[in-house]
C-alpha positions, 0 to 999 in steps of 0.5 A: 511542474509536470506532474499534473493531475488536471481533470483527475478524480482522485479518492485518499481514504483515512484522509482526514488527518497525517498522511492521508491528509497530506497526500489529498492536500498534494493532490489538489495543489496539482489540480485533482479533484478529491474524494477525501474519505476519514471515519474520523475515529481514533488511532484505535479505530473506535468512534467516528465524525466526518468533520476530520474529513470536511476540515480537510475539504475546507483547506482544499477549497480554500486554496482555490481546488475541488473536493468533498467529504466522505465519511464512509468505514473503509470495512463497510464494502457498502458505505465504500461502494457508495463512496465511489458513487459519490465521486461518480455522481460529482466528477463523472470518474475516479482515476486514483485511489490511495488507501491510505485508512489505516489503524492501531491495536499494538501488543505482544503477540502473548497478550493480543487479543483475537479480536484485535487481530482480526480487526487491523486485518480488517481495516488495512486490508479488507478496507484496501480491498473493499476499495479496489473493488469498488473502483476496479469495473470503473477503471477498466471501463475508462481503460485508466487507474492507478491504485496506491496501497500504504504498506509498512517496514514492519510488514516487510521487515517485522516490528515488536508488538506488531503481528496485526498490523505486520501482517496486514501491511504484508498482505497488501503486498501480495494483494498488489503483486496480482493485482498490477499483473490483472490490471496490465491490460486495461492500463490501471497500475498498483503500487506499493508505498511504505511511509516513515512519517511522524502521524498520531500513530507514530510520533512517539516512536521519533527522536524529538529534534527529528520530528519535522524531518519525518513529517508526513509532508516528506512522504507525500511526494512519493505517493505522487509518482506512484499514482502518476499518468507515468507511475510504475507498476509492481512497485515498493517505494519506501519514504522518509524524512526527504530519503526513498528507497525501493523494496524488492521481494527477491529469488535466490539463484539457489542451488539443485540438491536433488530428492533423495532420503538424505535430503534434507540433512543435504538442505541443511548442509548446503543452506547458506548456499541456497540463501546465498543473495549473490545474483537474487532475481525480482520474478516477473510473477509467481510462476518465476519461482517455479521456472528457476527450479525447472531450470536448475533441475533440467541444468542437472539432467544436460551434466548427467 
């Protein structure tokens, strides 16, 4: 098998069950040493126990792998720093970070308490920020790192009743975009995974005859590719039931309208042309938008 993680050290958050557990088991089966992190709380983030993480560690060790358990909350930066140090003290390096920890507090926006909105952002977004910040200097120094964010189709495309979750998951895409650019010179590659899987958070959403097909084991191969030595960077892979897609934030070719008193009316009249996806592109960075607008403006100057 060409995807070999021997001598690599991985941290997987939220790895006490579901996707995280499967990620940890697969990494370990390919030779990685794994820090299995899980707060051990409920789906909504309450409670906590290291027993869930330890159970996965026991599974890995029983199969001949190496793993240690950690019960830190990703919302606690000091605890996250201690978790990373635990990995360093045990194995001397950290090569891979899989930001998987998450909670759900679903309600329509009209009924949602702002505290629930904020907590979901804190776990998904700031949890990934905390973990990435803690491993970043290590990865910079060793000139190697692979960081994976767990985004979602809810963030990419929306889902009723999940404004908090969607906001957090799309924010992770924005975090990935710039972090990948900053990490490139240090050989740190940063990607996103958008899973469709039956876990304790989502199993009620699937037809009963497809529960097995959409198991976490169908998603983890994409994780493995995105944290491999040959991983791409700034890539959003979607995975579920053995199917894989790539998602992109695109920019249309656009239309030059100019700046006049009737520009709002002109834009409204030409909105379909502005939104036309033929010839759309994926900018290499945020400056791509400005570069395209400059090209459009200059093209009109040339014509006149």
